[in-house]
C-alpha positions as CSV (number, residue, x, y, z in Angstrom):
1,X,41.5,192.8,182.9
2,X,44.1,194.3,180.5
3,X,47.4,192.9,179.5
4,X,50.6,194.9,180.1
5,X,54.3,194.1,179.8
6,X,56.8,194.5,182.6
7,X,60.2,196.0,181.9
8,X,61.6,192.5,181.8
9,X,59.3,191.6,178.9
10,X,56.9,189.4,180.9
11,X,53.2,189.9,180.2
12,X,50.7,190.1,183.0
13,X,47.1,191.1,183.5
14,X,45.9,194.0,185.6
15,X,42.4,194.8,186.7
16,X,41.5,198.0,184.9
17,X,38.8,198.8,187.4
18,X,41.5,199.6,190.0
19,X,43.6,201.9,187.9
20,X,43.7,205.4,189.5
21,X,46.2,207.1,187.2
22,X,48.7,206.4,184.4
23,X,51.8,208.6,184.0
24,X,54.8,208.6,181.7
25,X,58.3,209.3,183.2
26,X,59.2,208.3,180.3
27,X,58.3,204.7,181.2
28,X,54.6,204.2,181.7
29,X,53.7,204.0,185.4
30,X,50.3,202.7,186.4
31,X,49.0,203.5,189.9
32,X,46.2,201.5,191.4
33,X,43.6,202.7,193.9
34,X,45.4,200.4,196.4
35,X,48.6,202.4,196.1
36,X,50.4,199.7,194.1
37,X,52.5,201.0,191.2
38,X,53.5,199.1,188.1
39,X,56.1,200.3,185.5
40,X,55.4,198.8,182.1
41,X,56.8,198.9,178.6
42,X,53.5,199.6,176.9
43,X,53.0,203.2,175.8
44,X,50.4,205.3,177.7
45,X,48.2,205.5,174.6
46,X,48.1,201.7,174.2
47,X,47.2,201.3,177.9
48,X,44.5,203.9,177.6
49,X,43.0,202.1,174.6
50,X,43.1,198.7,176.4
51,X,41.2,200.3,179.3
52,X,38.6,201.7,177.0
53,X,38.2,198.4,175.2
54,X,37.9,196.6,178.6
55,X,35.2,199.1,179.7
56,X,33.3,198.6,176.5
57,X,33.6,194.8,176.7
58,X,32.1,194.7,180.2
59,X,29.6,197.5,179.3
60,X,30.5,199.8,182.1
61,X,29.9,202.8,179.9
62,X,26.5,201.5,178.7
63,X,24.7,203.0,181.7
64,X,23.5,206.5,180.7
65,X,24.0,207.8,184.3
66,X,27.7,206.9,184.2
67,X,28.1,208.6,180.8
68,X,26.4,211.7,182.0
69,X,23.3,211.3,179.9
70,X,20.8,211.3,182.9
71,X,17.8,212.1,180.6
72,X,18.4,209.2,178.3
73,X,16.0,206.3,178.7
């Protein structure tokens, strides 16, 4: 889960596993795989870093097959 801030200043958590895309219009808009969209105050670079931190925390990127290192043991 990552924390993001709504336009009204309220912080909420979002499951980063369901994020399909992030765009800036100039507000940051997060689209989930479910089709839900959230407009947040957080800059796109901050949201991206939170997603990376989340993936590292749950070790999603620790699997060599996911990273593209199929020959790594």
